[in-house]
C-alpha positions as CSV (number, residue, x, y, z in Angstrom):
1,M,-45.7,41.3,-27.5
2,S,-49.0,40.1,-27.1
3,E,-52.1,40.4,-29.7
4,T,-53.2,44.0,-29.9
5,N,-56.3,45.7,-31.1
6,R,-57.4,49.1,-30.5
7,I,-58.4,52.3,-32.5
8,L,-59.2,56.0,-31.9
9,L,-61.2,57.8,-34.2
10,T,-62.5,61.3,-34.0
11,G,-65.2,62.5,-36.7
12,T,-68.6,63.5,-37.3
13,A,-72.0,61.5,-37.1
14,A,-73.1,60.8,-40.4
15,A,-76.4,59.7,-38.9
16,S,-78.5,59.4,-36.0
17,A,-77.6,56.2,-33.4
18,V,-80.2,53.4,-34.7
19,Y,-80.3,50.3,-32.5
20,S,-78.3,47.5,-33.5
21,H,-78.8,44.3,-31.4
22,T,-78.9,43.1,-27.5
23,V,-76.7,41.1,-25.7
24,L,-77.2,39.6,-22.3
25,G,-80.0,42.1,-22.0
26,E,-77.7,45.1,-23.1
27,A,-78.9,47.3,-26.1
28,F,-76.0,48.3,-28.6
29,Y,-76.4,50.8,-31.2
30,S,-74.2,51.8,-34.5
31,L,-73.9,55.1,-36.4
32,P,-71.5,55.9,-39.2
33,L,-68.8,58.3,-38.3
34,S,-67.4,60.5,-40.9
35,V,-63.6,60.8,-40.6
36,L,-61.4,62.6,-43.0
37,R,-57.8,62.0,-44.3
38,T,-55.1,64.4,-44.7
39,S,-56.1,64.7,-48.2
40,G,-59.8,65.2,-48.0
41,T,-61.1,61.9,-48.4
42,E,-64.0,60.9,-46.3
43,D,-63.9,57.3,-44.6
44,L,-67.3,56.3,-43.3
45,I,-66.5,54.1,-40.2
46,N,-69.6,52.2,-38.2
47,V,-69.1,52.6,-34.9
48,T,-71.1,50.2,-32.3
49,V,-71.8,51.5,-28.9
50,S,-73.6,50.2,-25.7
51,E,-76.6,51.5,-24.2
52,R,-74.2,52.1,-21.1
53,L,-72.3,54.4,-22.8
54,L,-74.7,56.7,-24.2
55,G,-76.9,57.1,-21.4
56,D,-78.7,60.7,-22.1
57,L,-75.8,61.7,-24.9
58,P,-77.7,62.7,-27.8
59,V,-76.1,61.1,-31.0
60,E,-77.5,63.1,-34.1
61,E,-76.2,64.0,-37.7
62,G,-73.5,66.6,-37.4
63,L,-72.4,65.9,-33.6
64,R,-68.7,65.3,-33.5
65,F,-67.4,62.6,-31.3
66,T,-64.3,60.5,-30.2
67,A,-64.3,57.1,-30.2
68,A,-62.2,54.2,-28.6
69,G,-62.4,50.9,-28.7
70,Q,-61.5,47.7,-30.7
71,I,-61.8,47.1,-34.4
72,R,-64.7,44.3,-35.1
73,S,-65.3,41.3,-37.6
74,Y,-68.4,39.5,-37.4
75,T,-70.5,37.5,-40.6
76,R,-73.2,38.6,-42.1
77,H,-75.6,36.5,-43.6
78,T,-77.3,37.5,-47.1
79,E,-79.7,36.5,-49.7
80,R,-76.3,36.4,-51.9
81,G,-73.9,34.5,-49.3
82,N,-71.9,35.4,-46.2
83,R,-69.9,38.5,-46.4
84,L,-67.2,39.8,-43.7
85,A,-68.5,42.9,-42.1
86,V,-66.4,45.0,-40.2
87,T,-67.1,47.7,-37.2
88,V,-65.2,49.6,-34.4
89,F,-66.8,48.2,-31.0
90,A,-66.5,51.4,-29.0
91,R,-64.9,51.1,-25.2
92,E,-65.5,54.9,-24.7
93,F,-67.1,57.5,-26.8
94,I,-67.4,61.4,-26.0
95,P,-68.5,64.6,-27.7
96,V,-65.9,66.9,-28.8
97,G,-66.1,70.3,-30.2
98,E,-65.7,71.5,-33.8
99,D,-62.1,72.4,-33.2
100,E,-61.2,69.1,-32.2
101,P,-59.3,67.2,-35.6
102,D,-60.2,64.5,-37.3
103,G,-58.7,61.5,-36.1
104,N,-57.6,57.8,-37.0
105,D,-55.0,55.7,-35.2
106,A,-55.5,51.6,-35.6
107,E,-53.2,49.3,-34.0
108,L,-53.2,45.6,-34.4
109,T,-50.9,42.7,-33.6
110,G,-52.1,39.6,-34.9
111,T,-51.5,36.3,-37.1
112,V,-51.1,36.3,-40.8
113,L,-54.4,34.2,-41.9
114,H,-53.2,33.5,-45.4
115,P,-50.0,33.8,-47.4
116,V,-49.8,37.6,-48.4
117,I,-49.0,38.1,-52.2
118,R,-48.0,41.2,-53.7
119,R,-49.2,42.7,-56.4
120,V,-49.4,45.7,-58.6
121,T,-51.9,48.1,-59.4
122,P,-52.9,49.7,-62.7
123,L,-51.2,52.8,-61.4
124,E,-48.1,50.9,-60.8
125,R,-48.4,51.0,-57.3
126,E,-47.1,48.0,-55.1
127,I,-49.8,46.7,-52.7
128,A,-50.2,43.4,-50.9
129,D,-53.2,42.6,-49.0
130,V,-52.9,40.7,-45.4
131,M,-55.6,39.2,-43.6
132,L,-55.2,39.3,-39.8
133,G,-56.4,36.8,-37.0
134,V,-56.4,39.0,-33.7
135,R,-57.5,37.2,-30.7
136,R,-59.9,38.7,-27.9
137,H,-59.3,37.6,-24.5
138,Y,-62.3,35.2,-24.5
139,G,-61.5,33.0,-27.2
140,K,-63.5,34.6,-30.1
141,S,-61.1,36.2,-32.7
142,D,-61.5,39.0,-35.4
143,H,-60.6,38.8,-39.1
144,I,-59.3,42.2,-39.9
145,P,-58.6,43.0,-44.0
146,A,-55.0,45.5,-43.7
147,I,-53.3,46.7,-46.8
148,V,-49.2,47.9,-47.0
149,W,-48.1,49.5,-49.7
150,G,-44.5,50.3,-51.5
151,R,-41.5,48.9,-49.7
152,N,-43.9,47.2,-46.9
153,A,-45.3,45.5,-49.8
154,R,-42.2,44.1,-51.1
155,F,-41.0,43.4,-47.6
156,L,-44.1,40.9,-46.8
157,A,-44.2,39.5,-50.3
158,D,-44.8,35.8,-49.6
159,T,-45.0,35.8,-45.9
160,P,-46.8,32.4,-44.9
161,A,-49.5,32.0,-42.7
162,G,-49.2,32.0,-39.2
163,T,-46.6,35.0,-39.1
164,L,-47.5,37.7,-35.9
165,L,-47.1,40.8,-37.3
166,H,-47.6,44.1,-35.5
167,V,-49.0,47.1,-37.7
168,R,-50.0,50.8,-37.3
169,G,-51.9,52.8,-39.5
170,R,-55.9,53.8,-40.3
171,L,-58.8,51.9,-40.6
172,Q,-60.3,53.3,-43.9
173,S,-63.4,52.7,-46.0
174,R,-63.5,51.9,-49.9
175,E,-66.7,51.5,-52.2
176,Y,-66.3,49.1,-55.0
177,R,-69.0,47.7,-57.8
178,K,-69.7,43.8,-58.0
179,L,-71.1,42.4,-61.1
180,H,-73.6,39.2,-60.2
181,E,-74.1,36.7,-62.7
182,D,-77.3,37.8,-63.0
183,G,-76.4,40.9,-64.6
184,T,-77.0,43.4,-61.7
185,V,-74.5,45.4,-60.5
186,E,-74.2,46.0,-56.4
187,T,-72.1,48.8,-54.6
188,R,-70.6,47.1,-51.9
189,T,-68.3,49.2,-48.8
190,V,-65.2,47.1,-47.5
191,Y,-63.5,48.3,-44.7
192,E,-59.3,47.9,-44.3
193,V,-56.2,49.2,-42.2
194,S,-54.0,51.1,-44.5
195,C,-50.8,50.1,-43.3
196,M,-48.1,53.0,-42.3
197,T,-45.5,50.8,-40.4
198,V,-45.2,46.9,-40.5
199,E,-43.1,45.2,-38.3
200,P,-42.9,41.0,-37.3
201,V,-43.1,40.3,-33.9
């Protein structure tokens, strides 16, 4: 199986699109897309869209869209060091109606970059963190965090780096508080694929 990176999101713009950057003369814009889980929990997913896809399309808070594309990562340089940033790079971006349900379906095939270690949460749920490297067509690769639960976490325990995995789930956002040495507290948002199915390739 070749390496795979695809995601399909449907949700509500939590803010208007703003200019992000320009590559080879083409401008790109970003916006947070609010996608509800079946539990009602909200995931705020950053979506990057080219001006070519947007055209004259209004992208304002409260409007609903479907974005199809890939999960991409890059290193963001901050005053406190380098951080992994994750975004959805849209290849399609279309408006949808209010009756279109929220959706979040991600599928990845990639290489395990670090040995997988299983742990148990304070609520006694088994969990394993996996960093997947997924190659793009032109040589670069994306480093995408993923988490697996329960028996999948037990199944992946001690999986060595270099193992090729195929996973399917949803891209979710999660906030946590980081305490710095100077005593300040910073709220950070991390993004990870919560895997529903996992299989070696």
